[in-house]
C-alpha positions as CSV (number, residue, x, y, z in Angstrom):
1,X,-15.6,2.1,-0.8
2,X,-18.9,3.7,-1.9
3,X,-21.3,0.9,-2.7
4,X,-22.6,2.9,-5.6
5,X,-19.2,2.4,-7.3
6,X,-17.9,-1.0,-6.1
7,X,-20.9,-3.1,-5.3
8,X,-21.0,-5.3,-2.2
9,X,-17.8,-3.9,-0.8
10,X,-17.8,-2.4,2.6
11,X,-15.2,-2.0,5.4
12,X,-15.9,-4.8,7.9
13,X,-16.1,-4.4,11.6
14,X,-12.6,-4.1,13.1
15,X,-13.0,-7.0,15.6
16,X,-13.4,-9.8,13.0
17,X,-11.2,-8.1,10.4
18,X,-8.3,-8.0,12.8
19,X,-9.0,-11.5,13.9
20,X,-8.9,-12.7,10.2
21,X,-5.8,-10.7,9.4
22,X,-4.0,-11.0,12.7
23,X,-0.5,-10.5,11.1
24,X,-0.9,-7.9,8.3
25,X,2.8,-7.3,8.2
26,X,3.4,-11.0,7.3
27,X,0.8,-10.7,4.5
28,X,2.6,-7.7,3.1
29,X,5.9,-9.5,3.1
30,X,4.4,-12.7,1.6
31,X,3.0,-10.9,-1.4
32,X,6.4,-9.4,-2.2
33,X,6.3,-5.8,-1.0
34,X,9.9,-5.1,-0.1
35,X,11.7,-2.1,1.6
36,X,12.1,1.0,-0.5
37,X,9.3,0.2,-2.9
38,X,6.8,2.9,-3.8
39,X,3.4,1.4,-3.2
40,X,-0.3,2.3,-3.8
41,X,-2.9,0.8,-1.5
42,X,-5.9,1.0,-3.8
43,X,-9.3,1.2,-2.0
44,X,-7.4,1.4,1.2
45,X,-10.4,1.5,3.5
46,X,-9.5,2.1,7.2
47,X,-5.7,1.9,6.5
48,X,-5.1,-1.5,8.1
49,X,-2.9,-2.8,5.2
50,X,-1.6,0.7,4.5
51,X,0.0,0.8,7.9
52,X,1.6,-2.6,7.3
53,X,2.9,-1.4,4.0
54,X,4.3,1.7,5.5
55,X,6.1,-0.3,8.2
56,X,7.6,-2.6,5.5
57,X,8.8,0.0,3.0
58,X,10.0,2.9,5.2
59,X,11.4,5.4,4.5
60,X,9.7,5.0,1.1
61,X,6.2,6.2,0.9
62,X,2.8,4.5,0.5
63,X,-0.2,6.2,-1.0
64,X,-3.6,5.2,0.4
65,X,-6.5,6.0,-2.0
66,X,-10.2,5.7,-1.3
67,X,-13.4,7.2,-2.5
68,X,-15.0,7.5,0.9
69,X,-13.8,10.6,2.7
70,X,-14.8,9.3,6.1
71,X,-13.0,6.1,5.6
72,X,-9.9,8.0,4.4
73,X,-10.0,10.1,7.5
74,X,-10.2,6.9,9.6
75,X,-7.1,5.6,7.8
76,X,-5.2,8.8,8.5
77,X,-6.0,8.4,12.2
78,X,-5.1,4.7,12.2
79,X,-1.7,5.5,10.5
80,X,-1.0,8.7,12.4
81,X,2.1,7.3,14.0
82,X,3.6,6.5,10.7
83,X,5.3,9.3,8.7
84,X,5.5,7.8,5.2
85,X,1.9,7.7,4.3
86,X,0.2,10.0,1.7
87,X,-3.5,10.1,1.0
88,X,-5.7,10.6,-2.0
89,X,-9.4,11.0,-2.1
90,X,-10.8,9.9,-5.4
91,X,-12.4,7.3,-7.7
92,X,-10.1,4.4,-8.6
93,X,-11.6,4.4,-12.1
94,X,-9.8,7.8,-12.6
95,X,-6.5,6.5,-11.0
96,X,-4.2,7.6,-13.8
97,X,-5.4,11.2,-13.4
98,X,-5.1,11.2,-9.6
99,X,-1.6,9.7,-9.1
100,X,1.2,12.2,-9.4
101,X,4.0,9.6,-9.8
102,X,4.3,6.0,-10.9
103,X,4.7,3.2,-8.3
104,X,6.4,-0.1,-8.0
105,X,3.5,-2.0,-6.5
106,X,-0.3,-1.7,-6.4
107,X,-2.3,-3.6,-3.8
108,X,-6.0,-4.0,-3.9
109,X,-7.4,-6.1,-1.1
110,X,-10.8,-7.6,-0.7
111,X,-12.5,-5.2,-3.2
112,X,-11.8,-6.4,-6.7
113,X,-14.9,-8.7,-6.7
114,X,-17.1,-5.6,-6.5
115,X,-15.6,-3.6,-9.3
116,X,-18.2,-3.2,-12.1
117,X,-15.7,-2.7,-14.9
118,X,-12.7,-4.8,-13.8
119,X,-10.8,-4.5,-17.1
120,X,-11.0,-0.7,-17.1
121,X,-9.8,-0.6,-13.6
122,X,-6.8,-2.8,-14.4
123,X,-6.0,-0.6,-17.4
124,X,-5.9,2.4,-15.0
125,X,-3.6,0.5,-12.7
126,X,-1.3,-0.3,-15.7
127,X,-0.9,3.4,-16.3
128,X,0.5,4.1,-12.8
129,X,2.9,1.1,-12.6
130,X,6.6,1.3,-13.3
131,X,7.6,-1.0,-16.2
132,X,8.7,-3.7,-13.8
133,X,5.9,-3.0,-11.3
134,X,3.5,-5.5,-9.8
135,X,-0.3,-5.5,-9.2
136,X,-1.5,-7.8,-6.3
137,X,-5.2,-8.6,-5.8
138,X,-6.2,-10.2,-2.5
139,X,-9.5,-12.0,-2.9
140,X,-11.6,-14.4,-1.0
141,X,-11.5,-17.9,-2.4
142,X,-14.6,-18.9,-4.3
143,X,-16.1,-21.0,-1.6
144,X,-19.5,-20.6,0.0
145,X,-19.9,-17.7,2.4
146,X,-21.2,-20.2,5.0
147,X,-17.8,-21.9,4.8
148,X,-15.8,-18.8,5.8
149,X,-16.7,-18.1,9.4
150,X,-14.8,-15.6,11.6
151,X,-15.7,-15.3,15.2
152,X,-18.5,-17.7,14.7
153,X,-20.3,-15.9,11.8
154,X,-20.1,-16.3,8.1
155,X,-18.1,-13.4,6.7
156,X,-17.0,-11.9,3.4
157,X,-18.8,-11.2,0.1
158,X,-21.8,-13.1,-1.1
159,X,-20.9,-16.5,-2.6
160,X,-21.9,-15.5,-6.1
161,X,-19.5,-12.5,-6.1
162,X,-16.4,-14.5,-5.1
163,X,-13.8,-15.0,-7.8
164,X,-11.6,-18.1,-8.4
165,X,-7.9,-17.6,-9.1
166,X,-8.7,-18.5,-12.7
167,X,-11.4,-15.9,-13.0
168,X,-9.2,-13.2,-11.6
169,X,-6.3,-14.2,-13.9
170,X,-8.6,-14.1,-16.9
171,X,-9.6,-10.5,-16.2
172,X,-6.0,-9.4,-15.7
173,X,-4.7,-11.1,-18.8
174,X,-7.5,-9.5,-20.8
175,X,-6.3,-6.1,-19.5
176,X,-2.7,-6.7,-20.5
177,X,-1.1,-8.3,-17.5
178,X,0.6,-11.7,-17.0
179,X,0.5,-13.8,-13.9
180,X,3.6,-13.7,-11.7
181,X,2.4,-15.9,-8.8
182,X,-0.4,-17.0,-6.6
183,X,0.2,-16.8,-2.8
184,X,-2.2,-18.6,-0.5
185,X,-3.3,-16.5,2.5
186,X,-5.0,-18.9,4.8
187,X,-7.6,-19.5,5.9
188,X,-9.8,-18.0,3.1
189,X,-7.8,-15.8,0.8
190,X,-5.3,-15.8,-2.0
191,X,-3.2,-13.1,-3.6
192,X,-2.8,-13.1,-7.3
193,X,0.2,-11.1,-8.3
194,X,0.7,-9.8,-11.8
195,X,3.3,-8.1,-14.0
196,X,2.7,-5.9,-17.0
197,X,2.8,-8.2,-20.1
């Protein structure tokens, strides 16, 4: 994502990212994305999770949305062997104007900590979800960056930007969601999954 919009969020180098998330398909299953769901991968980056979603839900379609045109182009290349991916270039803060149809599930991975107006973003997500839809936020646990090494180096957002499960839940509840579940994603992440209240 463009750092002018979502601060301190950049797409990490592929080597350590793929080491950290060595089984993206398992993550997608663990957070409750099931076959035939219509899914939005919000701030999809290079398409790593978009591809895993596409494999899980086929023949249903996944939409990958990102603000960065170059990143979206990379995602299209990464997912080129999959035939159930659609792509949207645009600002997540205008999501309700960009999405042509409502979806069953929205995933936002490793980006929520950098959103300047988190409640407004959540309200946008609410407008594109089906009534029984779910919104999953994958976040780094709020532990010191020095305690989250991958391939021998500290990784992830600055310690001060990390959000506890309680902090994430507080934002979502304020935006009209209710907590469905918390899924631990070792070694350093959790997924907080919400329903519309």
